[in-house]
N, CA and C atoms as an extended XYZ file, in Angstrom:
555
Properties=species:S:1:pos:R:3:atomname:S:1:resname:S:1:resid:I:1 pbc="F F F"
N       110.825      -45.489       85.352 N   UNK     1
C       111.922      -45.865       86.238 CA  UNK     1
C       112.996      -46.651       85.646 C   UNK     1
N       114.618      -46.051       86.176 N   UNK     2
C       115.517      -47.036       85.431 CA  UNK     2
C       116.384      -48.398       86.132 C   UNK     2
N       117.201      -48.627       86.352 N   UNK     3
C       117.969      -49.766       86.750 CA  UNK     3
C       118.848      -49.386       86.410 C   UNK     3
N       119.832      -49.306       87.659 N   UNK     4
C       121.435      -48.769       87.549 CA  UNK     4
C       122.354      -49.834       87.030 C   UNK     4
N       122.513      -49.886       86.087 N   UNK     5
C       123.487      -51.244       85.412 CA  UNK     5
C       125.265      -50.971       85.631 C   UNK     5
N       125.703      -51.801       86.580 N   UNK     6
C       126.936      -51.640       86.581 CA  UNK     6
C       127.916      -53.006       85.697 C   UNK     6
N       129.366      -52.374       85.884 N   UNK     7
C       130.060      -53.770       85.552 CA  UNK     7
C       130.150      -54.680       86.744 C   UNK     7
N       130.620      -56.253       86.614 N   UNK     8
C       130.749      -56.729       87.342 CA  UNK     8
C       131.913      -56.786       88.773 C   UNK     8
N       132.380      -55.542       88.507 N   UNK     9
C       133.522      -54.736       89.248 CA  UNK     9
C       132.901      -53.739       90.129 C   UNK     9
N       131.555      -53.376       89.775 N   UNK    10
C       130.866      -52.217       90.464 CA  UNK    10
C       131.019      -50.926       89.653 C   UNK    10
N       131.388      -50.372       88.478 N   UNK    11
C       131.193      -49.032       87.797 CA  UNK    11
C       130.225      -49.162       86.978 C   UNK    11
N       129.758      -47.746       87.389 N   UNK    12
C       128.617      -47.181       86.409 CA  UNK    12
C       128.670      -47.463       84.820 C   UNK    12
N       127.786      -48.298       83.978 N   UNK    13
C       127.963      -48.655       82.966 CA  UNK    13
C       126.690      -47.948       82.517 C   UNK    13
N       125.329      -47.824       82.528 N   UNK    14
C       124.390      -47.108       82.068 CA  UNK    14
C       122.871      -47.313       83.255 C   UNK    14
N       122.364      -46.441       82.525 N   UNK    15
C       120.722      -46.527       83.462 CA  UNK    15
C       120.166      -47.572       81.970 C   UNK    15
N       119.479      -48.382       82.680 N   UNK    16
C       118.650      -48.821       81.352 CA  UNK    16
C       117.130      -49.377       82.172 C   UNK    16
N       116.092      -49.619       80.787 N   UNK    17
C       115.010      -49.799       81.109 CA  UNK    17
C       114.707      -51.078       81.758 C   UNK    17
N       113.370      -51.455       82.457 N   UNK    18
C       113.337      -52.580       83.032 CA  UNK    18
C       113.439      -53.727       82.348 C   UNK    18
N       112.938      -53.817       80.753 N   UNK    19
C       112.881      -54.694       80.040 CA  UNK    19
C       114.126      -54.960       79.264 C   UNK    19
N       115.086      -54.141       79.661 N   UNK    20
C       116.520      -54.515       79.117 CA  UNK    20
C       117.045      -54.787       80.197 C   UNK    20
N       116.727      -54.908       81.603 N   UNK    21
C       117.309      -55.662       82.542 CA  UNK    21
C       116.997      -57.027       82.749 C   UNK    21
N       115.705      -57.304       82.606 N   UNK    22
C       115.008      -58.489       82.313 CA  UNK    22
C       115.788      -59.176       81.617 C   UNK    22
N       116.054      -59.210       80.296 N   UNK    23
C       117.183      -59.585       79.187 CA  UNK    23
C       117.987      -60.186       80.423 C   UNK    23
N       118.873      -58.898       80.678 N   UNK    24
C       119.992      -59.914       81.226 CA  UNK    24
C       119.758      -60.297       82.626 C   UNK    24
N       118.912      -61.012       83.448 N   UNK    25
C       118.574      -61.798       84.003 CA  UNK    25
C       118.509      -62.847       83.454 C   UNK    25
N       117.394      -62.811       82.206 N   UNK    26
C       117.244      -63.934       81.277 CA  UNK    26
C       118.183      -64.648       80.553 C   UNK    26
N       119.255      -63.970       80.635 N   UNK    27
C       120.653      -64.357       79.298 CA  UNK    27
C       121.610      -64.755       80.467 C   UNK    27
N       120.949      -64.814       81.886 N   UNK    28
C       121.954      -65.403       82.763 CA  UNK    28
C       123.478      -63.873       82.961 C   UNK    28
N       123.207      -62.798       82.617 N   UNK    29
C       124.336      -61.702       82.671 CA  UNK    29
C       124.311      -61.125       84.143 C   UNK    29
N       123.266      -61.398       85.133 N   UNK    30
C       123.214      -60.365       86.098 CA  UNK    30
C       124.260      -61.797       87.537 C   UNK    30
N       125.422      -60.692       87.692 N   UNK    31
C       126.588      -61.260       88.477 CA  UNK    31
C       125.686      -61.471       90.368 C   UNK    31
N       125.135      -60.213       90.276 N   UNK    32
C       125.267      -59.634       91.459 CA  UNK    32
C       123.905      -58.775       91.879 C   UNK    32
N       123.039      -58.393       92.125 N   UNK    33
C       122.064      -57.441       92.574 CA  UNK    33
C       121.700      -56.876       94.019 C   UNK    33
N       121.542      -55.722       94.303 N   UNK    34
C       121.762      -54.734       95.436 CA  UNK    34
C       120.960      -53.600       95.415 C   UNK    34
N       120.426      -53.131       96.746 N   UNK    35
C       118.974      -52.259       96.532 CA  UNK    35
C       117.523      -53.322       96.481 C   UNK    35
N       116.476      -52.909       96.346 N   UNK    36
C       115.158      -52.799       96.443 CA  UNK    36
C       114.686      -53.786       94.982 C   UNK    36
N       113.949      -54.603       95.141 N   UNK    37
C       113.284      -55.218       94.141 CA  UNK    37
C       112.451      -53.803       93.379 C   UNK    37
N       112.616      -53.886       92.472 N   UNK    38
C       111.228      -52.507       91.891 CA  UNK    38
C       110.396      -53.345       90.813 C   UNK    38
N       110.897      -54.284       90.152 N   UNK    39
C       109.854      -54.843       89.372 CA  UNK    39
C       109.874      -56.950       89.470 C   UNK    39
N       108.384      -57.272       88.786 N   UNK    40
C       108.632      -58.611       89.245 CA  UNK    40
C       108.065      -58.859       87.867 C   UNK    40
N       108.442      -59.600       87.142 N   UNK    41
C       107.817      -60.352       85.550 CA  UNK    41
C       107.366      -61.263       85.774 C   UNK    41
N       106.108      -61.841       85.212 N   UNK    42
C       105.751      -62.885       85.506 CA  UNK    42
C       105.792      -63.871       83.961 C   UNK    42
N       105.728      -65.304       83.427 N   UNK    43
C       106.324      -65.326       82.064 CA  UNK    43
C       105.217      -66.739       82.406 C   UNK    43
N       105.499      -67.633       81.784 N   UNK    44
C       104.722      -68.660       81.184 CA  UNK    44
C       104.647      -70.043       82.510 C   UNK    44
N       104.151      -70.993       82.342 N   UNK    45
C       104.053      -72.008       83.409 CA  UNK    45
C       104.400      -73.071       82.728 C   UNK    45
N       105.631      -73.491       83.444 N   UNK    46
C       105.939      -75.204       83.001 CA  UNK    46
C       105.142      -76.107       82.912 C   UNK    46
N       105.330      -76.826       81.940 N   UNK    47
C       104.076      -77.986       81.654 CA  UNK    47
C       104.247      -78.819       82.170 C   UNK    47
N       105.319      -79.072       82.798 N   UNK    48
C       105.363      -80.886       83.753 CA  UNK    48
C       105.033      -80.100       85.456 C   UNK    48
N       105.570      -78.807       85.757 N   UNK    49
C       105.644      -78.557       87.182 CA  UNK    49
C       104.032      -78.012       87.651 C   UNK    49
N       103.848      -77.052       86.040 N   UNK    50
C       102.562      -76.260       86.460 CA  UNK    50
C       103.328      -74.888       86.802 C   UNK    50
N       104.545      -74.339       87.549 N   UNK    51
C       104.808      -73.398       88.195 CA  UNK    51
C       105.022      -72.588       87.098 C   UNK    51
N       104.753      -71.002       87.369 N   UNK    52
C       104.988      -69.932       86.630 CA  UNK    52
C       106.331      -69.374       86.676 C   UNK    52
N       106.872      -69.250       85.585 N   UNK    53
C       108.346      -68.517       85.511 CA  UNK    53
C       107.927      -67.104       86.190 C   UNK    53
N       109.261      -66.420       86.755 N   UNK    54
C       109.154      -65.152       87.367 CA  UNK    54
C       110.521      -64.314       87.416 C   UNK    54
N       110.711      -63.127       86.972 N   UNK    55
C       111.704      -62.383       87.057 CA  UNK    55
C       112.012      -61.265       88.014 C   UNK    55
N       112.594      -61.113       88.971 N   UNK    56
C       112.467      -59.653       89.996 CA  UNK    56
C       113.573      -59.353       89.629 C   UNK    56
N       113.319      -57.700       89.178 N   UNK    57
C       114.228      -57.175       89.260 CA  UNK    57
C       114.692      -55.705       90.215 C   UNK    57
N       116.271      -55.771       90.631 N   UNK    58
C       116.331      -55.330       91.500 CA  UNK    58
C       117.071      -53.965       90.491 C   UNK    58
N       117.278      -52.829       91.638 N   UNK    59
C       117.019      -51.230       91.391 CA  UNK    59
C       118.659      -50.867       90.786 C   UNK    59
N       119.877      -52.150       91.445 N   UNK    60
C       121.104      -51.904       90.959 CA  UNK    60
C       121.252      -53.553       90.905 C   UNK    60
N       122.044      -53.535       89.206 N   UNK    61
C       122.630      -55.354       89.088 CA  UNK    61
C       123.966      -54.887       88.564 C   UNK    61
N       124.701      -55.665       88.847 N   UNK    62
C       126.085      -56.160       88.533 CA  UNK    62
C       125.769      -57.382       87.253 C   UNK    62
N       126.593      -56.625       86.016 N   UNK    63
C       126.246      -57.971       85.034 CA  UNK    63
C       128.157      -58.136       84.372 C   UNK    63
N       127.674      -59.588       84.493 N   UNK    64
C       128.901      -60.313       83.681 CA  UNK    64
C       129.801      -59.585       82.578 C   UNK    64
N       131.317      -60.142       82.661 N   UNK    65
C       131.958      -59.198       81.701 CA  UNK    65
C       132.975      -58.145       82.079 C   UNK    65
N       134.020      -57.571       81.241 N   UNK    66
C       134.722      -56.525       81.449 CA  UNK    66
C       134.227      -55.624       80.048 C   UNK    66
N       134.057      -54.388       80.837 N   UNK    67
C       134.153      -53.145       80.037 CA  UNK    67
C       134.896      -53.077       78.962 C   UNK    67
N       134.655      -52.953       77.592 N   UNK    68
C       135.567      -52.357       76.378 CA  UNK    68
C       136.696      -51.376       76.663 C   UNK    68
N       136.009      -50.473       77.705 N   UNK    69
C       136.541      -49.064       77.698 CA  UNK    69
C       136.606      -48.898       78.787 C   UNK    69
N       137.102      -47.991       79.258 N   UNK    70
C       137.944      -47.461       80.690 CA  UNK    70
C       136.862      -46.264       80.509 C   UNK    70
N       136.175      -46.408       81.997 N   UNK    71
C       134.503      -45.388       82.107 CA  UNK    71
C       135.482      -44.325       82.482 C   UNK    71
N       136.577      -44.610       83.473 N   UNK    72
C       137.409      -43.019       83.786 CA  UNK    72
C       137.844      -42.569       82.629 C   UNK    72
N       138.112      -42.844       81.318 N   UNK    73
C       138.579      -41.947       80.055 CA  UNK    73
C       137.775      -41.406       79.944 C   UNK    73
N       136.299      -41.763       80.156 N   UNK    74
C       134.961      -40.745       79.452 CA  UNK    74
C       134.660      -39.478       79.818 C   UNK    74
N       134.683      -38.637       78.958 N   UNK    75
C       134.571      -36.910       79.533 CA  UNK    75
C       132.672      -36.998       79.539 C   UNK    75
N       132.429      -36.823       80.694 N   UNK    76
C       130.344      -36.597       80.667 CA  UNK    76
C       130.398      -35.473       79.500 C   UNK    76
N       129.305      -36.254       78.918 N   UNK    77
C       128.541      -35.174       77.860 CA  UNK    77
C       128.066      -33.532       78.727 C   UNK    77
N       128.015      -32.758       78.114 N   UNK    78
C       127.725      -31.408       78.633 CA  UNK    78
C       126.179      -30.731       78.172 C   UNK    78
N       125.241      -30.817       78.913 N   UNK    79
C       124.242      -30.627       78.807 CA  UNK    79
C       123.872      -29.228       79.687 C   UNK    79
N       122.418      -28.722       79.663 N   UNK    80
C       122.104      -27.426       80.049 CA  UNK    80
C       121.861      -28.158       81.218 C   UNK    80
N       120.910      -28.978       81.190 N   UNK    81
C       120.574      -29.881       82.570 CA  UNK    81
C       121.052      -30.589       83.257 C   UNK    81
N       122.253      -31.183       82.918 N   UNK    82
C       123.810      -31.416       83.782 CA  UNK    82
C       123.930      -30.142       84.843 C   UNK    82
N       124.078      -29.342       83.609 N   UNK    83
C       124.918      -28.055       84.171 CA  UNK    83
C       124.298      -27.513       85.671 C   UNK    83
N       122.971      -27.351       85.037 N   UNK    84
C       122.544      -26.990       86.302 CA  UNK    84
C       121.985      -27.339       87.370 C   UNK    84
N       122.157      -28.864       87.323 N   UNK    85
C       122.303      -29.903       88.305 CA  UNK    85
C       123.773      -29.869       88.891 C   UNK    85
N       124.418      -29.599       88.181 N   UNK    86
C       126.590      -29.527       88.852 CA  UNK    86
C       126.287      -28.556       90.076 C   UNK    86
N       125.548      -27.200       89.094 N   UNK    87
C       126.087      -25.894       89.531 CA  UNK    87
C       124.687      -25.794       90.992 C   UNK    87
N       123.990      -26.820       91.280 N   UNK    88
C       122.487      -26.556       91.979 CA  UNK    88
C       121.739      -25.668       91.822 C   UNK    88
N       121.861      -25.052       90.330 N   UNK    89
C       120.559      -23.646       90.018 CA  UNK    89
C       120.800      -22.565       91.001 C   UNK    89
N       122.404      -22.580       91.112 N   UNK    90
C       122.940      -21.124       91.671 CA  UNK    90
C       123.543      -20.483       90.311 C   UNK    90
N       123.066      -18.883       90.256 N   UNK    91
C       124.131      -18.421       89.565 CA  UNK    91
C       125.029      -18.027       89.869 C   UNK    91
N       126.153      -18.399       89.008 N   UNK    92
C       127.718      -18.331       89.574 CA  UNK    92
C       128.388      -16.863       89.632 C   UNK    92
N       127.386      -15.620       89.332 N   UNK    93
C       127.350      -14.280       89.554 CA  UNK    93
C       126.970      -13.757       90.536 C   UNK    93
N       125.602      -13.820       90.793 N   UNK    94
C       124.666      -13.260       92.203 CA  UNK    94
C       124.686      -14.228       92.817 C   UNK    94
N       124.852      -14.918       93.017 N   UNK    95
C       124.484      -16.242       93.874 CA  UNK    95
C       122.899      -16.344       93.953 C   UNK    95
N       122.018      -16.232       93.678 N   UNK    96
C       120.655      -16.548       94.040 CA  UNK    96
C       120.069      -17.725       93.019 C   UNK    96
N       119.680      -18.611       93.763 N   UNK    97
C       118.700      -19.840       93.615 CA  UNK    97
C       117.323      -19.513       92.068 C   UNK    97
N       117.808      -19.882       91.015 N   UNK    98
C       116.355      -20.017       90.318 CA  UNK    98
C       116.304      -21.378       89.657 C   UNK    98
N       114.764      -20.896       89.224 N   UNK    99
C       114.292      -22.022       88.873 CA  UNK    99
C       114.888      -22.863       87.509 C   UNK    99
N       114.984      -23.454       86.420 N   UNK   100
C       115.576      -24.204       85.217 CA  UNK   100
C       115.716      -23.527       84.369 C   UNK   100
N       114.065      -22.593       84.028 N   UNK   101
C       113.741      -21.913       83.378 CA  UNK   101
C       114.368      -20.406       82.942 C   UNK   101
N       114.818      -20.360       83.669 N   UNK   102
C       115.374      -18.751       84.233 CA  UNK   102
C       116.861      -18.846       84.293 C   UNK   102
N       117.765      -19.921       83.628 N   UNK   103
C       118.796      -20.069       83.899 CA  UNK   103
C       119.245      -20.221       82.419 C   UNK   103
N       120.774      -19.851       82.201 N   UNK   104
C       121.537      -20.032       81.109 CA  UNK   104
C       122.889      -20.481       81.174 C   UNK   104
N       123.296      -21.475       79.625 N   UNK   105
C       124.819      -21.797       79.901 CA  UNK   105
C       125.670      -20.776       79.810 C   UNK   105
N       126.527      -20.393       80.597 N   UNK   106
C       127.246      -19.180       80.461 CA  UNK   106
C       128.845      -19.743       80.272 C   UNK   106
N       129.685      -19.071       79.059 N   UNK   107
C       130.791      -19.176       79.105 CA  UNK   107
C       131.774      -17.822       79.625 C   UNK   107
N       132.918      -18.729       80.804 N   UNK   108
C       133.546      -17.732       81.269 CA  UNK   108
C       134.563      -16.752       80.376 C   UNK   108
N       135.034      -17.732       79.333 N   UNK   109
C       135.946      -17.237       78.407 CA  UNK   109
C       134.455      -17.163       77.511 C   UNK   109
N       133.940      -15.938       76.750 N   UNK   110
C       133.074      -16.331       76.037 CA  UNK   110
C       133.483      -16.731       74.355 C   UNK   110
N       132.539      -17.021       73.803 N   UNK   111
C       133.217      -17.464       72.216 CA  UNK   111
C       133.698      -16.441       71.405 C   UNK   111
N       132.980      -15.042       71.644 N   UNK   112
C       133.931      -14.178       71.163 CA  UNK   112
C       135.357      -14.178       71.170 C   UNK   112
N       135.831      -14.412       72.401 N   UNK   113
C       137.490      -14.472       72.449 CA  UNK   113
C       137.621      -16.214       72.403 C   UNK   113
N       137.231      -16.917       71.892 N   UNK   114
C       137.628      -18.209       71.843 CA  UNK   114
C       137.342      -19.296       72.924 C   UNK   114
N       136.399      -18.460       73.369 N   UNK   115
C       136.135      -19.833       74.266 CA  UNK   115
C       135.260      -20.784       74.178 C   UNK   115
N       135.860      -22.046       74.522 N   UNK   116
C       135.149      -23.587       74.410 CA  UNK   116
C       133.898      -23.973       74.897 C   UNK   116
N       133.159      -24.841       74.556 N   UNK   117
C       132.248      -24.658       75.157 CA  UNK   117
C       132.201      -26.538       75.805 C   UNK   117
N       133.146      -26.505       76.859 N   UNK   118
C       133.746      -27.826       78.206 CA  UNK   118
C       133.339      -27.104       79.407 C   UNK   118
N       132.992      -28.369       80.093 N   UNK   119
C       132.562      -28.066       81.729 CA  UNK   119
C       133.616      -27.152       82.261 C   UNK   119
N       134.696      -27.135       81.804 N   UNK   120
C       135.861      -26.090       82.700 CA  UNK   120
C       135.628      -24.541       82.359 C   UNK   120
N       134.592      -24.607       81.232 N   UNK   121
C       134.871      -23.095       81.237 CA  UNK   121
C       132.926      -22.665       81.307 C   UNK   121
N       131.983      -23.210       81.529 N   UNK   122
C       131.073      -23.034       81.665 CA  UNK   122
C       130.387      -23.213       83.375 C   UNK   122
N       129.652      -22.153       83.381 N   UNK   123
C       128.764      -22.115       84.828 CA  UNK   123
C       127.673      -21.728       84.361 C   UNK   123
N       126.840      -22.009       85.483 N   UNK   124
C       125.211      -21.462       85.761 CA  UNK   124
C       125.425      -20.186       85.946 C   UNK   124
N       124.427      -19.714       85.101 N   UNK   125
C       123.841      -17.957       85.157 CA  UNK   125
C       122.438      -17.657       85.269 C   UNK   125
N       121.716      -16.598       85.872 N   UNK   126
C       120.791      -16.040       85.451 CA  UNK   126
C       120.503      -15.218       84.462 C   UNK   126
N       119.402      -15.380       83.501 N   UNK   127
C       119.728      -14.927       82.580 CA  UNK   127
C       119.872      -12.753       82.585 C   UNK   127
N       119.750      -12.598       83.753 N   UNK   128
C       119.942      -11.391       83.547 CA  UNK   128
C       121.378      -11.079       83.901 C   UNK   128
N       122.092      -11.694       84.599 N   UNK   129
C       123.765      -11.727       84.947 CA  UNK   129
C       124.653      -12.289       83.263 C   UNK   129
N       124.341      -13.205       83.005 N   UNK   130
C       124.804      -13.714       81.944 CA  UNK   130
C       124.474      -12.322       80.395 C   UNK   130
N       123.055      -11.471       80.324 N   UNK   131
C       123.009      -10.498       79.664 CA  UNK   131
C       124.160       -9.127       80.105 C   UNK   131
N       123.906       -8.938       81.541 N   UNK   132
C       124.919       -8.103       82.276 CA  UNK   132
C       126.464       -8.010       82.086 C   UNK   132
N       127.118       -9.388       81.658 N   UNK   133
C       128.549      -10.060       81.653 CA  UNK   133
C       128.659       -9.842       80.327 C   UNK   133
N       127.490      -10.474       79.634 N   UNK   134
C       128.076       -9.826       78.176 CA  UNK   134
C       129.336      -10.495       77.133 C   UNK   134
N       129.946      -10.169       76.311 N   UNK   135
C       131.134      -11.404       75.424 CA  UNK   135
C       132.279      -10.422       76.416 C   UNK   135
N       132.131      -10.594       77.551 N   UNK   136
C       133.151      -10.171       78.426 CA  UNK   136
C       133.911      -11.358       79.474 C   UNK   136
N       135.352      -11.404       79.779 N   UNK   137
C       135.461      -12.703       81.006 CA  UNK   137
C       134.744      -11.485       82.414 C   UNK   137
N       134.726      -12.158       83.145 N   UNK   138
C       134.705      -11.974       84.405 CA  UNK   138
C       135.500      -10.593       85.067 C   UNK   138
N       136.403      -10.948       85.122 N   UNK   139
C       137.610      -10.013       85.122 CA  UNK   139
C       136.702       -7.883       84.557 C   UNK   139
N       136.712       -8.689       83.251 N   UNK   140
C       136.481       -7.261       82.193 CA  UNK   140
C       134.975       -6.877       82.412 C   UNK   140
N       134.005       -7.845       82.857 N   UNK   141
C       132.964       -7.195       83.614 CA  UNK   141
C       132.857       -7.079       85.022 C   UNK   141
N       133.705       -7.350       85.244 N   UNK   142
C       133.848       -6.958       87.431 CA  UNK   142
C       132.573       -7.739       88.039 C   UNK   142
N       132.733       -8.746       87.669 N   UNK   143
C       131.551       -9.713       88.142 CA  UNK   143
C       132.583      -11.132       88.385 C   UNK   143
N       132.988      -11.189       89.685 N   UNK   144
C       133.822      -12.380       90.002 CA  UNK   144
C       132.835      -13.735       90.377 C   UNK   144
N       133.148      -14.679       89.866 N   UNK   145
C       133.179      -16.117       89.865 CA  UNK   145
C       133.018      -16.127       91.525 C   UNK   145
N       131.397      -16.951       91.750 N   UNK   146
C       131.264      -17.498       93.133 CA  UNK   146
C       131.667      -18.448       93.587 C   UNK   146
N       132.080      -19.463       92.296 N   UNK   147
C       132.293      -20.612       92.696 CA  UNK   147
C       132.983      -21.020       91.357 C   UNK   147
N       133.711      -22.405       91.546 N   UNK   148
C       134.390      -22.754       90.418 CA  UNK   148
C       134.220      -23.831       89.451 C   UNK   148
N       134.344      -23.991       88.090 N   UNK   149
C       133.447      -24.981       87.646 CA  UNK   149
C       134.645      -26.048       87.506 C   UNK   149
N       134.018      -27.394       87.125 N   UNK   150
C       134.962      -28.743       87.476 CA  UNK   150
C       133.941      -29.641       86.590 C   UNK   150
N       134.726      -30.513       85.896 N   UNK   151
C       134.457      -31.667       85.061 CA  UNK   151
C       133.257      -32.916       86.133 C   UNK   151
N       132.720      -33.277       86.431 N   UNK   152
C       131.741      -34.496       87.237 CA  UNK   152
C       132.760      -35.534       86.885 C   UNK   152
N       132.858      -36.219       87.546 N   UNK   153
C       133.270      -37.469       87.979 CA  UNK   153
C       132.725      -38.478       87.289 C   UNK   153
N       132.824      -39.708       87.354 N   UNK   154
C       131.766      -40.756       86.559 CA  UNK   154
C       130.774      -40.906       87.681 C   UNK   154
N       131.132      -40.790       88.453 N   UNK   155
C       129.656      -41.030       89.308 CA  UNK   155
C       129.115      -39.961       89.494 C   UNK   155
N       129.314      -38.886       89.512 N   UNK   156
C       128.961      -37.408       89.523 CA  UNK   156
C       127.878      -37.771       88.153 C   UNK   156
N       128.664      -37.706       86.917 N   UNK   157
C       127.673      -37.953       85.759 CA  UNK   157
C       126.363      -38.506       85.963 C   UNK   157
N       126.793      -40.114       86.510 N   UNK   158
C       125.706      -40.502       86.311 CA  UNK   158
C       124.251      -40.160       87.506 C   UNK   158
N       124.919      -39.463       88.495 N   UNK   159
C       123.641      -38.568       88.668 CA  UNK   159
C       123.015      -37.766       88.179 C   UNK   159
N       124.130      -36.758       87.206 N   UNK   160
C       123.452      -35.483       87.059 CA  UNK   160
C       122.557      -36.202       85.386 C   UNK   160
N       122.591      -37.671       85.654 N   UNK   161
C       122.218      -37.877       83.599 CA  UNK   161
C       120.514      -38.326       84.436 C   UNK   161
N       120.118      -38.553       85.406 N   UNK   162
C       119.233      -39.222       85.853 CA  UNK   162
C       117.802      -38.377       86.536 C   UNK   162
N       117.233      -37.780       86.232 N   UNK   163
C       116.573      -37.163       87.222 CA  UNK   163
C       115.349      -37.858       88.027 C   UNK   163
N       115.117      -38.848       88.083 N   UNK   164
C       114.481      -40.172       88.885 CA  UNK   164
C       115.150      -40.945       89.720 C   UNK   164
N       115.766      -41.301       90.332 N   UNK   165
C       117.060      -41.907       90.897 CA  UNK   165
C       116.340      -42.213       92.322 C   UNK   165
N       116.447      -43.551       92.444 N   UNK   166
C       115.649      -44.156       93.333 CA  UNK   166
C       116.270      -43.514       95.044 C   UNK   166
N       115.997      -44.137       95.799 N   UNK   167
C       116.849      -43.782       97.041 CA  UNK   167
C       117.929      -44.659       97.348 C   UNK   167
N       117.959      -45.856       96.968 N   UNK   168
C       118.983      -46.782       97.109 CA  UNK   168
C       119.745      -46.654       96.087 C   UNK   168
N       119.558      -46.289       94.389 N   UNK   169
C       120.436      -45.662       93.468 CA  UNK   169
C       121.826      -44.477       94.355 C   UNK   169
N       120.392      -43.534       94.765 N   UNK   170
C       121.264      -42.341       94.885 CA  UNK   170
C       122.084      -42.580       96.085 C   UNK   170
N       121.704      -43.563       96.946 N   UNK   171
C       122.843      -44.031       98.204 CA  UNK   171
C       124.177      -44.336       97.685 C   UNK   171
N       123.843      -45.154       96.794 N   UNK   172
C       125.011      -46.324       95.781 CA  UNK   172
C       125.881      -45.271       95.281 C   UNK   172
N       125.487      -44.492       94.571 N   UNK   173
C       126.526      -43.393       93.820 CA  UNK   173
C       126.775      -42.346       94.686 C   UNK   173
N       126.150      -41.752       95.629 N   UNK   174
C       126.235      -40.838       96.230 CA  UNK   174
C       128.524      -41.126       97.374 C   UNK   174
N       127.931      -42.429       97.656 N   UNK   175
C       128.391      -43.290       98.633 CA  UNK   175
C       130.241      -43.399       97.783 C   UNK   175
N       129.947      -43.055       96.099 N   UNK   176
C       131.303      -42.725       95.519 CA  UNK   176
C       131.921      -41.436       94.714 C   UNK   176
N       131.313      -40.773       95.059 N   UNK   177
C       131.214      -39.292       94.268 CA  UNK   177
C       132.197      -38.655       95.271 C   UNK   177
N       133.192      -37.627       94.700 N   UNK   178
C       134.656      -37.433       95.519 CA  UNK   178
C       134.073      -36.595       96.893 C   UNK   178
N       134.631      -36.513       97.432 N   UNK   179
C       134.475      -35.749       98.728 CA  UNK   179
C       134.247      -33.991       98.696 C   UNK   179
N       135.002      -34.039       97.514 N   UNK   180
C       134.601      -32.427       96.982 CA  UNK   180
C       133.355      -32.144       96.451 C   UNK   180
N       132.663      -32.937       96.072 N   UNK   181
C       131.827      -32.654       95.445 CA  UNK   181
C       130.655      -31.741       95.565 C   UNK   181
N       130.148      -30.724       94.974 N   UNK   182
C       129.359      -30.000       95.008 CA  UNK   182
C       128.028      -30.525       95.188 C   UNK   182
N       127.862      -31.873       94.800 N   UNK   183
C       126.492      -32.625       95.375 CA  UNK   183
C       126.175      -33.212       96.803 C   UNK   183
N       127.597      -33.522       97.503 N   UNK   184
C       127.296      -33.393       98.497 CA  UNK   184
C       126.868      -32.201      100.233 C   UNK   184
N       126.445      -31.157       99.137 N   UNK   185
C       126.404      -30.197      100.451 CA  UNK   185
C       125.165      -29.423      100.204 C   UNK   185
């Protein structure tokens, strides 16, 4: 299970472990928290009061400080897993829905034609369509794209990065994705 760490301004910073979240709580760096309590860590007992220390961890925390980088300047890394989620496991050529092991990263402009490996030049394709298209453009192969590629927003990237997102974390992230996001449909 991961905790969604946000800046004090509410911008996603990273997915962190429960232990990393406890460290932020113990250091007094958590400015606010939302979402469900996901863990309760118990410590030692106070020698005077006998009270046991404890730290309750929420699923979403906002931490002190201003990020040193502008998260909107970041380009999300491209991985097959994130690409397939972006494209909802749907082949861009035949429109079929496939399990991940039957999908490939398909370059719209092929490497053979100096096509780059970036979000705007890749789509999800089934193995059959990728093989049929070969080292040609969709126009050359007479295989029109059924949807256009796009670069995921910061919010979409955080959804694409984590396969086990809690309901309250998903609700928070989905409230910020662009209205045109494929993740909304």
